N, CA, C, O and the ligand as a Tripos MOL2 file, in Angstrom:
@<TRIPOS>MOLECULE
protein
  305   303    77     0     0
PROTEIN
NO_CHARGES

@<TRIPOS>ATOM
      1 N          49.1940   39.1830    3.7530 N.3       1 MET1
      2 CA         49.2610   37.7320    3.8890 C.3       1 MET1
      3 C          49.1070   37.3140    5.3320 C.2       1 MET1
      4 O          48.8190   36.1520    5.6170 O.2       1 MET1
      5 N          49.2930   38.2400    6.2350 N.am      2 SER2
      6 CA         49.1960   37.8660    7.6320 C.3       2 SER2
      7 C          47.7650   37.9120    8.1490 C.2       2 SER2
      8 O          47.4950   37.4950    9.2750 O.2       2 SER2
      9 N          46.8110   38.4380    7.2970 N.am      3 GLU3
     10 CA         45.4140   38.5010    7.7520 C.3       3 GLU3
     11 C          44.8020   37.1130    7.7990 C.2       3 GLU3
     12 O          45.0440   36.2700    6.9350 O.2       3 GLU3
     13 N          44.0220   36.9090    8.8060 N.am      4 LYS4
     14 CA         43.3240   35.6310    8.9310 C.3       4 LYS4
     15 C          41.8680   35.8200    8.5440 C.2       4 LYS4
     16 O          41.2910   36.8880    8.7440 O.2       4 LYS4
     17 N          41.2990   34.7960    8.0010 N.am      5 LYS5
     18 CA         39.8750   34.8500    7.6640 C.3       5 LYS5
     19 C          39.0640   34.8390    8.9460 C.2       5 LYS5
     20 O          39.4220   34.1490    9.9000 O.2       5 LYS5
     21 N          37.9780   35.5940    8.9820 N.am      6 PRO6
     22 CA         37.1540   35.5750   10.1960 C.3       6 PRO6
     23 C          36.4880   34.2200   10.3980 C.2       6 PRO6
     24 O          36.1410   33.5300    9.4400 O.2       6 PRO6
     25 N          36.3210   33.8650   11.6340 N.am      7 GLU7
     26 CA         35.6500   32.6030   11.9450 C.3       7 GLU7
     27 C          34.1560   32.7460   11.6740 C.2       7 GLU7
     28 O          33.5830   33.8000   11.9480 O.2       7 GLU7
     29 N          33.5280   31.7290   11.1530 N.am      8 PRO8
     30 CA         32.0800   31.8150   10.9280 C.3       8 PRO8
     31 C          31.3250   31.9350   12.2430 C.2       8 PRO8
     32 O          31.6890   31.3260   13.2500 O.2       8 PRO8
     33 N          30.2490   32.7470   12.2080 N.am      9 LEU9
     34 CA         29.4730   32.9550   13.4310 C.3       9 LEU9
     35 C          28.7040   31.6970   13.8280 C.2       9 LEU9
     36 O          28.5410   31.3970   15.0100 O.2       9 LEU9
     37 N          28.2420   30.9780   12.8260 N.am     10 GLN10
     38 CA         27.5120   29.7400   13.1290 C.3      10 GLN10
     39 C          28.3140   28.5660   12.6090 C.2      10 GLN10
     40 O          28.9240   28.6300   11.5420 O.2      10 GLN10
     41 N          28.3020   27.5300   13.3560 N.am     11 ARG11
     42 CA         28.9640   26.3150   12.8900 C.3      11 ARG11
     43 C          28.0480   25.6500   11.8720 C.2      11 ARG11
     44 O          26.8250   25.6670   12.0140 O.2      11 ARG11
     45 N          28.6540   25.0650   10.8450 N.am     12 PRO12
     46 CA         27.8070   24.3880    9.8580 C.3      12 PRO12
     47 C          27.0640   23.2130   10.4920 C.2      12 PRO12
     48 O          27.6590   22.3650   11.1560 O.2      12 PRO12
     49 N          25.7670   23.1870   10.2730 N.am     13 VAL13
     50 CA         24.9210   22.1390   10.8310 C.3      13 VAL13
     51 C          24.8330   21.0070    9.8150 C.2      13 VAL13
     52 O          24.6310   21.2300    8.6210 O.2      13 VAL13
     53 N          24.9850   19.8310   10.3040 N.am     14 ALA14
     54 CA         24.8830   18.6730    9.4230 C.3      14 ALA14
     55 C          23.4690   18.5890    8.8500 C.2      14 ALA14
     56 O          22.4790   18.6850    9.5750 O.2      14 ALA14
     57 N          23.4040   18.4110    7.5510 N.am     15 GLN15
     58 CA         22.0940   18.3120    6.9130 C.3      15 GLN15
     59 C          21.3810   17.0430    7.3560 C.2      15 GLN15
     60 O          21.9820   15.9850    7.5440 O.2      15 GLN15
     61 N          20.0690   17.1980    7.5150 N.am     16 LYS16
     62 CA         19.2740   16.0170    7.8480 C.3      16 LYS16
     63 C          19.1610   15.1430    6.6130 C.2      16 LYS16
     64 O          18.9880   15.6320    5.4960 O.2      16 LYS16
     65 N          19.2610   13.8590    6.8320 N.am     17 LYS17
     66 CA         19.1360   12.9050    5.7330 C.3      17 LYS17
     67 C          17.7210   12.3510    5.7300 C.2      17 LYS17
     68 O          17.1580   12.0150    6.7720 O.2      17 LYS17
     69 N          17.1690   12.2660    4.5360 N.am     18 CYS18
     70 CA         15.8300   11.7060    4.3950 C.3      18 CYS18
     71 C          15.8910   10.2090    4.7100 C.2      18 CYS18
     72 O          16.7130    9.5030    4.1250 O.2      18 CYS18
     73 N          15.0520    9.7060    5.6110 N.am     19 PRO19
     74 CA         15.1190    8.2840    5.9500 C.3      19 PRO19
     75 C          14.6650    7.3650    4.8220 C.2      19 PRO19
     76 O          14.9450    6.1660    4.8410 O.2      19 PRO19
     77 N          13.9520    7.9360    3.8250 N.am     20 VAL20
     78 CA         13.4320    7.0960    2.7420 C.3      20 VAL20
     79 C          14.4720    6.9480    1.6360 C.2      20 VAL20
     80 O          14.8250    5.8340    1.2480 O.2      20 VAL20
     81 N          14.9630    8.0950    1.1290 N.am     21 CYS21
     82 CA         15.8660    8.0320   -0.0260 C.3      21 CYS21
     83 C          17.3190    8.2360    0.3650 C.2      21 CYS21
     84 O          18.2100    7.9100   -0.4210 O.2      21 CYS21
     85 N          17.5880    8.7630    1.5500 N.am     22 GLY22
     86 CA         18.9580    8.9170    2.0050 C.3      22 GLY22
     87 C          19.6380   10.2010    1.5820 C.2      22 GLY22
     88 O          20.7790   10.4430    1.9770 O.2      22 GLY22
     89 N          18.9750   11.0390    0.7860 N.am     23 HIS23
     90 CA         19.5640   12.3100    0.3780 C.3      23 HIS23
     91 C          19.2650   13.3630    1.4340 C.2      23 HIS23
     92 O          18.3730   13.2010    2.2670 O.2      23 HIS23
     93 N          20.0400   14.4570    1.3770 N.am     24 SER24
     94 CA         19.8310   15.5220    2.3540 C.3      24 SER24
     95 C          18.5120   16.2270    2.0610 C.2      24 SER24
     96 O          18.1200   16.4010    0.9070 O.2      24 SER24
     97 N          17.8390   16.6270    3.1390 N.am     25 SER25
     98 CA         16.5290   17.2460    3.0070 C.3      25 SER25
     99 C          16.5120   18.5590    3.7770 C.2      25 SER25
    100 O          17.0850   18.6550    4.8620 O.2      25 SER25
    101 N          15.8650   19.5520    3.2260 N.am     26 TYR26
    102 CA         15.7920   20.8600    3.8600 C.3      26 TYR26
    103 C          14.4860   21.0640    4.6210 C.2      26 TYR26
    104 O          14.2950   22.1020    5.2550 O.2      26 TYR26
    105 N          13.6050   20.1020    4.5650 N.am     27 SER27
    106 CA         12.3250   20.2750    5.2400 C.3      27 SER27
    107 C          12.4950   20.1330    6.7520 C.2      27 SER27
    108 O          13.5050   19.6100    7.2230 O.2      27 SER27
    109 N          11.5170   20.5930    7.4960 N.am     28 ILE28
    110 CA         11.6180   20.6200    8.9570 C.3      28 ILE28
    111 C          11.7110   19.2040    9.5250 C.2      28 ILE28
    112 O          12.5050   18.9350   10.4260 O.2      28 ILE28
    113 N          10.9000   18.3180    8.9930 N.am     29 ASP29
    114 CA         10.8830   16.9580    9.5120 C.3      29 ASP29
    115 C          12.0720   16.1330    9.0250 C.2      29 ASP29
    116 O          12.3040   15.0350    9.5310 O.2      29 ASP29
    117 N          12.8260   16.6400    8.0550 N.am     30 GLY30
    118 CA         13.9610   15.9040    7.5470 C.3      30 GLY30
    119 C          13.5940   14.8450    6.5350 C.2      30 GLY30
    120 O          14.4120   13.9800    6.2200 O.2      30 GLY30
    121 N          12.3750   14.8950    6.0180 N.am     31 ILE31
    122 CA         11.9350   13.9200    5.0240 C.3      31 ILE31
    123 C          11.3150   14.6970    3.8730 C.2      31 ILE31
    124 O          10.5610   15.6470    4.0870 O.2      31 ILE31
    125 N          11.6380   14.2900    2.6550 N.am     32 HIS32
    126 CA         11.0810   14.9750    1.4900 C.3      32 HIS32
    127 C           9.5680   14.7780    1.4500 C.2      32 HIS32
    128 O           9.0780   13.7110    1.8210 O.2      32 HIS32
    129 N           8.8210   15.7900    1.0060 N.am     33 PRO33
    130 CA          7.3750   15.6100    0.9050 C.3      33 PRO33
    131 C           6.9960   14.4690   -0.0230 C.2      33 PRO33
    132 O           6.0630   13.7180    0.2600 O.2      33 PRO33
    133 N           7.7260   14.3330   -1.1430 N.am     34 GLN34
    134 CA          7.3870   13.2610   -2.0820 C.3      34 GLN34
    135 C           7.7340   11.8980   -1.4950 C.2      34 GLN34
    136 O           7.0500   10.9130   -1.7740 O.2      34 GLN34
    137 N           8.7870   11.8300   -0.6890 N.am     35 CYS35
    138 CA          9.1340   10.5550   -0.0580 C.3      35 CYS35
    139 C           8.1170   10.2150    1.0280 C.2      35 CYS35
    140 O           7.7470    9.0560    1.2120 O.2      35 CYS35
    141 N           7.6720   11.2510    1.7440 N.am     36 HIS36
    142 CA          6.6700   11.0340    2.7860 C.3      36 HIS36
    143 C           5.3650   10.5340    2.1720 C.2      36 HIS36
    144 O           4.7020    9.6560    2.7240 O.2      36 HIS36
    145 N           5.0050   11.1060    1.0200 N.am     37 ARG37
    146 CA          3.7840   10.6670    0.3390 C.3      37 ARG37
    147 C           3.9250    9.2270   -0.1110 C.2      37 ARG37
    148 O           3.0030    8.4280    0.0530 O.2      37 ARG37
    149 N           5.0860    8.8880   -0.6850 N.am     38 ALA38
    150 CA          5.2960    7.5240   -1.1590 C.3      38 ALA38
    151 C           5.2310    6.5350   -0.0030 C.2      38 ALA38
    152 O           4.6880    5.4380   -0.1340 O.2      38 ALA38
    153 N           5.8010    6.9450    1.1380 N.am     39 GLN39
    154 CA          5.7790    6.0800    2.3190 C.3      39 GLN39
    155 C           4.3510    5.8790    2.8250 C.2      39 GLN39
    156 O           3.9610    4.7680    3.1840 O.2      39 GLN39
    157 N           3.5640    6.9850    2.8480 N.am     40 ALA40
    158 CA          2.1820    6.8940    3.3160 C.3      40 ALA40
    159 C           1.3380    6.0900    2.3360 C.2      40 ALA40
    160 O           0.4880    5.2990    2.7450 O.2      40 ALA40
    161 N           1.5730    6.2930    1.0380 N.am     41 ASP41
    162 CA          0.7980    5.5630    0.0410 C.3      41 ASP41
    163 C           1.0780    4.0690    0.1160 C.2      41 ASP41
    164 O           0.1820    3.2540   -0.1070 O.2      41 ASP41
    165 N           2.3150    3.7090    0.4280 N.am     42 LYS42
    166 CA          2.6820    2.2950    0.4750 C.3      42 LYS42
    167 C           1.8430    1.5630    1.5210 C.2      42 LYS42
    168 O           1.2940    0.4980    1.2420 O.2      42 LYS42
    169 N           1.7430    2.1270    2.7170 N.am     43 THR43
    170 CA          0.9700    1.4640    3.7650 C.3      43 THR43
    171 C          -0.5300    1.5350    3.4520 C.2      43 THR43
    172 O          -1.2720    0.5870    3.7060 O.2      43 THR43
    173 N          -0.9660    2.6850    2.8930 N.am     44 ARG44
    174 CA         -2.3820    2.8460    2.5800 C.3      44 ARG44
    175 C          -2.8150    1.8730    1.4840 C.2      44 ARG44
    176 O          -3.8850    1.2710    1.5700 O.2      44 ARG44
    177 N          -1.9790    1.7240    0.4560 N.am     45 LEU45
    178 CA         -2.3200    0.8220   -0.6460 C.3      45 LEU45
    179 C          -2.2940   -0.6320   -0.1850 C.2      45 LEU45
    180 O          -3.1220   -1.4360   -0.6160 O.2      45 LEU45
    181 N          -1.3510   -0.9710    0.6860 N.am     46 ALA46
    182 CA         -1.2910   -2.3400    1.1960 C.3      46 ALA46
    183 C          -2.5410   -2.6530    2.0150 C.2      46 ALA46
    184 O          -3.0930   -3.7500    1.9240 O.2      46 ALA46
    185 N          -2.9830   -1.6810    2.8160 N.am     47 LYS47
    186 CA         -4.1910   -1.8630    3.6230 C.3      47 LYS47
    187 C          -5.4110   -2.0040    2.7230 C.2      47 LYS47
    188 O          -6.2670   -2.8570    2.9570 O.2      47 LYS47
    189 N          -5.4870   -1.1570    1.6840 N.am     48 HIS48
    190 CA         -6.6220   -1.2160    0.7590 C.3      48 HIS48
    191 C          -6.6280   -2.5400   -0.0010 C.2      48 HIS48
    192 O          -7.6930   -3.1280   -0.1940 O.2      48 HIS48
    193 N          -5.4600   -3.0230   -0.4380 N.am     49 ALA49
    194 CA         -5.3750   -4.2830   -1.1680 C.3      49 ALA49
    195 C          -5.8190   -5.4450   -0.2870 C.2      49 ALA49
    196 O          -6.4700   -6.3730   -0.7660 O.2      49 ALA49
    197 N          -5.4720   -5.4010    0.9950 N.am     50 ALA50
    198 CA         -5.8830   -6.4640    1.9150 C.3      50 ALA50
    199 C          -7.4050   -6.4490    2.0940 C.2      50 ALA50
    200 O          -8.0430   -7.5000    2.1530 O.2      50 ALA50
    201 N          -7.9820   -5.2300    2.1780 N.am     51 GLU51
    202 CA         -9.4370   -5.1290    2.3120 C.3      51 GLU51
    203 C         -10.1360   -5.6520    1.0670 C.2      51 GLU51
    204 O         -11.1400   -6.3560    1.1750 O.2      51 GLU51
    205 N          -9.6270   -5.3220   -0.1070 N.am     52 VAL52
    206 CA        -10.2450   -5.7640   -1.3590 C.3      52 VAL52
    207 C         -10.1050   -7.2730   -1.5050 C.2      52 VAL52
    208 O         -11.0220   -7.9320   -1.9960 O.2      52 VAL52
    209 N          -8.9700   -7.8290   -1.0850 N.am     53 ARG53
    210 CA         -8.7860   -9.2720   -1.1670 C.3      53 ARG53
    211 C          -9.7680   -9.9870   -0.2370 C.2      53 ARG53
    212 O         -10.2560  -11.0680   -0.5660 O.2      53 ARG53
    213 N         -10.0600   -9.3910    0.9210 N.am     54 ALA54
    214 CA        -10.9910  -10.0100    1.8640 C.3      54 ALA54
    215 C         -12.4250   -9.9340    1.3280 C.2      54 ALA54
    216 O         -13.1840  -10.8960    1.4390 O.2      54 ALA54
    217 N         -12.7880   -8.7920    0.7510 N.am     55 ASN55
    218 CA        -14.1330   -8.6050    0.2010 C.3      55 ASN55
    219 C         -14.0120   -8.2010   -1.2610 C.2      55 ASN55
    220 O         -14.0450   -7.0120   -1.5760 O.2      55 ASN55
    221 N         -13.8720   -9.1710   -2.1590 N.am     56 PRO56
    222 CA        -13.7250   -8.7920   -3.5660 C.3      56 PRO56
    223 C         -15.0250   -8.1760   -4.0930 C.2      56 PRO56
    224 O         -16.1080   -8.6500   -3.7520 O.2      56 PRO56
    225 N         -14.9360   -7.1400   -4.9080 N.am     57 PRO57
    226 CA        -16.1460   -6.5060   -5.4190 C.3      57 PRO57
    227 C         -16.8760   -7.4370   -6.3790 C.2      57 PRO57
    228 O         -16.2540   -8.1720   -7.1460 O.2      57 PRO57
    229 N         -18.2120   -7.3940   -6.3240 N.am     58 GLU58
    230 CA        -19.0080   -8.2320   -7.2190 C.3      58 GLU58
    231 C         -18.9920   -7.6270   -8.6030 C.2      58 GLU58
    232 O         -18.9460   -6.4060   -8.7570 O.2      58 GLU58
    233 N         -19.0320   -8.4940   -9.6260 N.am     59 PRO59
    234 CA        -19.0330   -7.9640  -10.9900 C.3      59 PRO59
    235 C         -20.3160   -7.1740  -11.2450 C.2      59 PRO59
    236 O         -21.3900   -7.5300  -10.7580 O.2      59 PRO59
    237 N         -20.1850   -6.1130  -12.0050 N.am     60 ASP60
    238 CA        -21.3130   -5.2350  -12.2810 C.3      60 ASP60
    239 C         -22.2160   -5.8830  -13.3290 C.2      60 ASP60
    240 O         -21.8040   -6.0580  -14.4760 O.2      60 ASP60
    241 N         -23.4430   -6.2410  -12.9450 N.am     61 ALA61
    242 CA        -24.3720   -6.9110  -13.8510 C.3      61 ALA61
    243 C         -24.9000   -5.9500  -14.9030 C.2      61 ALA61
    244 O         -25.2860   -6.3800  -15.9900 O.2      61 ALA61
    245 N         -24.9230   -4.6830  -14.6060 N.am     62 SER62
    246 CA        -25.4780   -3.7170  -15.5530 C.3      62 SER62
    247 C         -24.4420   -3.2620  -16.5750 C.2      62 SER62
    248 O         -24.7360   -2.4240  -17.4270 O.2      62 SER62
    249 N         -23.2440   -3.8050  -16.4940 N.am     63 ALA63
    250 CA        -22.1970   -3.3620  -17.4250 C.3      63 ALA63
    251 C         -22.5290   -3.8300  -18.8330 C.2      63 ALA63
    252 O         -23.0090   -4.9480  -19.0240 O.2      63 ALA63
    253 N         -22.2830   -3.0060  -19.7870 N.am     64 LYS64
    254 CA        -22.5600   -3.3220  -21.1870 C.3      64 LYS64
    255 C         -21.5780   -4.3770  -21.6620 C.2      64 LYS64
    256 O         -20.3700   -4.2450  -21.4650 O.2      64 LYS64
    257 N         -22.1080   -5.4420  -22.3010 N.am     65 LYS65
    258 CA        -21.2260   -6.4930  -22.7860 C.3      65 LYS65
    259 C         -21.0060   -6.3870  -24.2820 C.2      65 LYS65
    260 O         -20.1680   -7.1030  -24.8290 O.2      65 LYS65
    261 N         -21.7380   -5.5120  -24.9570 N.am     66 THR66
    262 CA        -21.5690   -5.3760  -26.3980 C.3      66 THR66
    263 C         -20.8450   -4.0750  -26.6830 C.2      66 THR66
    264 O         -20.6520   -3.2280  -25.8110 O.2      66 THR66
    265 N         -20.4610   -3.9560  -27.9210 N.am     67 GLY67
    266 CA        -19.7970   -2.7300  -28.3220 C.3      67 GLY67
    267 C         -18.4610   -3.0170  -28.9590 C.2      67 GLY67
    268 O         -17.9460   -4.1310  -28.8650 O.2      67 GLY67
    269 N         -17.9120   -2.0440  -29.5900 N.am     68 PHE68
    270 CA        -16.6430   -2.2080  -30.2770 C.3      68 PHE68
    271 C         -15.4960   -1.9740  -29.3060 C.2      68 PHE68
    272 O         -15.4520   -0.9720  -28.5930 O.2      68 PHE68
    273 N         -14.5800   -2.9170  -29.2990 N.am     69 ASN69
    274 CA        -13.3780   -2.7620  -28.4880 C.3      69 ASN69
    275 C         -12.1990   -2.5760  -29.4290 C.2      69 ASN69
    276 O         -11.7400   -3.5230  -30.0680 O.2      69 ASN69
    277 N         -11.7330   -1.3780  -29.5010 N.am     70 GLY70
    278 CA        -10.6430   -1.0610  -30.4110 C.3      70 GLY70
    279 C          -9.3170   -1.6580  -30.0110 C.2      70 GLY70
    280 O          -8.3820   -1.7010  -30.8100 O.2      70 GLY70
    281 N          -9.2300   -2.1220  -28.7710 N.am     71 ALA71
    282 CA         -7.9640   -2.6730  -28.3020 C.3      71 ALA71
    283 C          -7.7220   -4.0790  -28.8440 C.2      71 ALA71
    284 O          -6.5870   -4.5540  -28.8790 O.2      71 ALA71
    285 N          -8.8240   -4.7540  -29.2750 N.am     72 ILE72
    286 CA         -8.6880   -6.1210  -29.7780 C.3      72 ILE72
    287 C          -8.1640   -6.0740  -31.2100 C.2      72 ILE72
    288 O          -8.7140   -5.3590  -32.0470 O.2      72 ILE72
    289 N          -7.1410   -6.8060  -31.4870 N.am     73 ARG73
    290 CA         -6.5720   -6.8700  -32.8300 C.3      73 ARG73
    291 C          -6.9910   -8.1770  -33.4740 C.2      73 ARG73
    292 O          -7.0060   -9.2270  -32.8310 O.2      73 ARG73
    293 N          -7.3320   -8.0980  -34.7600 N.am     74 PHE74
    294 CA         -7.7320   -9.2930  -35.4990 C.3      74 PHE74
    295 C          -6.5290   -9.8590  -36.2150 C.2      74 PHE74
    296 O          -5.6210   -9.1280  -36.6110 O.2      74 PHE74
    297 N          -6.5330  -11.1890  -36.3810 N.am     75 GLY75
    298 CA         -5.4500  -11.8330  -37.1000 C.3      75 GLY75
    299 C          -4.1840  -11.8910  -36.2740 C.2      75 GLY75
    300 O          -4.2060  -11.7710  -35.0490 O.2      75 GLY75
    301 N          -3.1330  -12.0700  -36.9450 N.am     76 THR76
    302 CA         -1.7850  -12.2420  -36.3630 C.3      76 THR76
    303 C          -1.8610  -13.0960  -35.1230 C.2      76 THR76
    304 O          -0.8380  -13.3560  -34.4890 O.2      76 THR76
    305 ZN         13.6680   11.6490    0.2860 Zn       77 ZN77
@<TRIPOS>BOND
     1     1     2 1
     2     2     3 1
     3     3     4 2
     4     3     5 am
     5     5     6 1
     6     6     7 1
     7     7     8 2
     8     7     9 am
     9     9    10 1
    10    10    11 1
    11    11    12 2
    12    11    13 am
    13    13    14 1
    14    14    15 1
    15    15    16 2
    16    15    17 am
    17    17    18 1
    18    18    19 1
    19    19    20 2
    20    19    21 am
    21    21    22 1
    22    22    23 1
    23    23    24 2
    24    23    25 am
    25    25    26 1
    26    26    27 1
    27    27    28 2
    28    27    29 am
    29    29    30 1
    30    30    31 1
    31    31    32 2
    32    31    33 am
    33    33    34 1
    34    34    35 1
    35    35    36 2
    36    35    37 am
    37    37    38 1
    38    38    39 1
    39    39    40 2
    40    39    41 am
    41    41    42 1
    42    42    43 1
    43    43    44 2
    44    43    45 am
    45    45    46 1
    46    46    47 1
    47    47    48 2
    48    47    49 am
    49    49    50 1
    50    50    51 1
    51    51    52 2
    52    51    53 am
    53    53    54 1
    54    54    55 1
    55    55    56 2
    56    55    57 am
    57    57    58 1
    58    58    59 1
    59    59    60 2
    60    59    61 am
    61    61    62 1
    62    62    63 1
    63    63    64 2
    64    63    65 am
    65    65    66 1
    66    66    67 1
    67    67    68 2
    68    67    69 am
    69    69    70 1
    70    70    71 1
    71    71    72 2
    72    71    73 am
    73    73    74 1
    74    74    75 1
    75    75    76 2
    76    75    77 am
    77    77    78 1
    78    78    79 1
    79    79    80 2
    80    79    81 am
    81    81    82 1
    82    82    83 1
    83    83    84 2
    84    83    85 am
    85    85    86 1
    86    86    87 1
    87    87    88 2
    88    87    89 am
    89    89    90 1
    90    90    91 1
    91    91    92 2
    92    91    93 am
    93    93    94 1
    94    94    95 1
    95    95    96 2
    96    95    97 am
    97    97    98 1
    98    98    99 1
    99    99   100 2
   100    99   101 am
   101   101   102 1
   102   102   103 1
   103   103   104 2
   104   103   105 am
   105   105   106 1
   106   106   107 1
   107   107   108 2
   108   107   109 am
   109   109   110 1
   110   110   111 1
   111   111   112 2
   112   111   113 am
   113   113   114 1
   114   114   115 1
   115   115   116 2
   116   115   117 am
   117   117   118 1
   118   118   119 1
   119   119   120 2
   120   119   121 am
   121   121   122 1
   122   122   123 1
   123   123   124 2
   124   123   125 am
   125   125   126 1
   126   126   127 1
   127   127   128 2
   128   127   129 am
   129   129   130 1
   130   130   131 1
   131   131   132 2
   132   131   133 am
   133   133   134 1
   134   134   135 1
   135   135   136 2
   136   135   137 am
   137   137   138 1
   138   138   139 1
   139   139   140 2
   140   139   141 am
   141   141   142 1
   142   142   143 1
   143   143   144 2
   144   143   145 am
   145   145   146 1
   146   146   147 1
   147   147   148 2
   148   147   149 am
   149   149   150 1
   150   150   151 1
   151   151   152 2
   152   151   153 am
   153   153   154 1
   154   154   155 1
   155   155   156 2
   156   155   157 am
   157   157   158 1
   158   158   159 1
   159   159   160 2
   160   159   161 am
   161   161   162 1
   162   162   163 1
   163   163   164 2
   164   163   165 am
   165   165   166 1
   166   166   167 1
   167   167   168 2
   168   167   169 am
   169   169   170 1
   170   170   171 1
   171   171   172 2
   172   171   173 am
   173   173   174 1
   174   174   175 1
   175   175   176 2
   176   175   177 am
   177   177   178 1
   178   178   179 1
   179   179   180 2
   180   179   181 am
   181   181   182 1
   182   182   183 1
   183   183   184 2
   184   183   185 am
   185   185   186 1
   186   186   187 1
   187   187   188 2
   188   187   189 am
   189   189   190 1
   190   190   191 1
   191   191   192 2
   192   191   193 am
   193   193   194 1
   194   194   195 1
   195   195   196 2
   196   195   197 am
   197   197   198 1
   198   198   199 1
   199   199   200 2
   200   199   201 am
   201   201   202 1
   202   202   203 1
   203   203   204 2
   204   203   205 am
   205   205   206 1
   206   206   207 1
   207   207   208 2
   208   207   209 am
   209   209   210 1
   210   210   211 1
   211   211   212 2
   212   211   213 am
   213   213   214 1
   214   214   215 1
   215   215   216 2
   216   215   217 am
   217   217   218 1
   218   218   219 1
   219   219   220 2
   220   219   221 am
   221   221   222 1
   222   222   223 1
   223   223   224 2
   224   223   225 am
   225   225   226 1
   226   226   227 1
   227   227   228 2
   228   227   229 am
   229   229   230 1
   230   230   231 1
   231   231   232 2
   232   231   233 am
   233   233   234 1
   234   234   235 1
   235   235   236 2
   236   235   237 am
   237   237   238 1
   238   238   239 1
   239   239   240 2
   240   239   241 am
   241   241   242 1
   242   242   243 1
   243   243   244 2
   244   243   245 am
   245   245   246 1
   246   246   247 1
   247   247   248 2
   248   247   249 am
   249   249   250 1
   250   250   251 1
   251   251   252 2
   252   251   253 am
   253   253   254 1
   254   254   255 1
   255   255   256 2
   256   255   257 am
   257   257   258 1
   258   258   259 1
   259   259   260 2
   260   259   261 am
   261   261   262 1
   262   262   263 1
   263   263   264 2
   264   263   265 am
   265   265   266 1
   266   266   267 1
   267   267   268 2
   268   267   269 am
   269   269   270 1
   270   270   271 1
   271   271   272 2
   272   271   273 am
   273   273   274 1
   274   274   275 1
   275   275   276 2
   276   275   277 am
   277   277   278 1
   278   278   279 1
   279   279   280 2
   280   279   281 am
   281   281   282 1
   282   282   283 1
   283   283   284 2
   284   283   285 am
   285   285   286 1
   286   286   287 1
   287   287   288 2
   288   287   289 am
   289   289   290 1
   290   290   291 1
   291   291   292 2
   292   291   293 am
   293   293   294 1
   294   294   295 1
   295   295   296 2
   296   295   297 am
   297   297   298 1
   298   298   299 1
   299   299   300 2
   300   299   301 am
   301   301   302 1
   302   302   303 1
   303   303   304 2
@<TRIPOS>SUBSTRUCTURE
     1 MET1         2 RESIDUE 1 A MET
     2 SER2         6 RESIDUE 1 A SER
     3 GLU3        10 RESIDUE 1 A GLU
     4 LYS4        14 RESIDUE 1 A LYS
     5 LYS5        18 RESIDUE 1 A LYS
     6 PRO6        22 RESIDUE 1 A PRO
     7 GLU7        26 RESIDUE 1 A GLU
     8 PRO8        30 RESIDUE 1 A PRO
     9 LEU9        34 RESIDUE 1 A LEU
    10 GLN10       38 RESIDUE 1 A GLN
    11 ARG11       42 RESIDUE 1 A ARG
    12 PRO12       46 RESIDUE 1 A PRO
    13 VAL13       50 RESIDUE 1 A VAL
    14 ALA14       54 RESIDUE 1 A ALA
    15 GLN15       58 RESIDUE 1 A GLN
    16 LYS16       62 RESIDUE 1 A LYS
    17 LYS17       66 RESIDUE 1 A LYS
    18 CYS18       70 RESIDUE 1 A CYS
    19 PRO19       74 RESIDUE 1 A PRO
    20 VAL20       78 RESIDUE 1 A VAL
    21 CYS21       82 RESIDUE 1 A CYS
    22 GLY22       86 RESIDUE 1 A GLY
    23 HIS23       90 RESIDUE 1 A HIS
    24 SER24       94 RESIDUE 1 A SER
    25 SER25       98 RESIDUE 1 A SER
    26 TYR26      102 RESIDUE 1 A TYR
    27 SER27      106 RESIDUE 1 A SER
    28 ILE28      110 RESIDUE 1 A ILE
    29 ASP29      114 RESIDUE 1 A ASP
    30 GLY30      118 RESIDUE 1 A GLY
    31 ILE31      122 RESIDUE 1 A ILE
    32 HIS32      126 RESIDUE 1 A HIS
    33 PRO33      130 RESIDUE 1 A PRO
    34 GLN34      134 RESIDUE 1 A GLN
    35 CYS35      138 RESIDUE 1 A CYS
    36 HIS36      142 RESIDUE 1 A HIS
    37 ARG37      146 RESIDUE 1 A ARG
    38 ALA38      150 RESIDUE 1 A ALA
    39 GLN39      154 RESIDUE 1 A GLN
    40 ALA40      158 RESIDUE 1 A ALA
    41 ASP41      162 RESIDUE 1 A ASP
    42 LYS42      166 RESIDUE 1 A LYS
    43 THR43      170 RESIDUE 1 A THR
    44 ARG44      174 RESIDUE 1 A ARG
    45 LEU45      178 RESIDUE 1 A LEU
    46 ALA46      182 RESIDUE 1 A ALA
    47 LYS47      186 RESIDUE 1 A LYS
    48 HIS48      190 RESIDUE 1 A HIS
    49 ALA49      194 RESIDUE 1 A ALA
    50 ALA50      198 RESIDUE 1 A ALA
    51 GLU51      202 RESIDUE 1 A GLU
    52 VAL52      206 RESIDUE 1 A VAL
    53 ARG53      210 RESIDUE 1 A ARG
    54 ALA54      214 RESIDUE 1 A ALA
    55 ASN55      218 RESIDUE 1 A ASN
    56 PRO56      222 RESIDUE 1 A PRO
    57 PRO57      226 RESIDUE 1 A PRO
    58 GLU58      230 RESIDUE 1 A GLU
    59 PRO59      234 RESIDUE 1 A PRO
    60 ASP60      238 RESIDUE 1 A ASP
    61 ALA61      242 RESIDUE 1 A ALA
    62 SER62      246 RESIDUE 1 A SER
    63 ALA63      250 RESIDUE 1 A ALA
    64 LYS64      254 RESIDUE 1 A LYS
    65 LYS65      258 RESIDUE 1 A LYS
    66 THR66      262 RESIDUE 1 A THR
    67 GLY67      266 RESIDUE 1 A GLY
    68 PHE68      270 RESIDUE 1 A PHE
    69 ASN69      274 RESIDUE 1 A ASN
    70 GLY70      278 RESIDUE 1 A GLY
    71 ALA71      282 RESIDUE 1 A ALA
    72 ILE72      286 RESIDUE 1 A ILE
    73 ARG73      290 RESIDUE 1 A ARG
    74 PHE74      294 RESIDUE 1 A PHE
    75 GLY75      298 RESIDUE 1 A GLY
    76 THR76      302 RESIDUE 1 A THR
    77 ZN77       305 GROUP 0 **** ****
């Protein structure tokens, strides 16, 4: 009972918190890869949406206007 537990050689290092989701992350940068992708996609999609709004694509004249559309429901 008089024995003491040995002291740990390394002090526990505080886990890095992901700046996006707030959970602990084991990656080098401290950010989850999926959170990093979501963060990058957010800015990329916003930039793309702004570009499309500035120059809206012209409707395709060669697009087929006839044909069966199964999504259309009759009645009701
Ligand atoms: Zn995260």
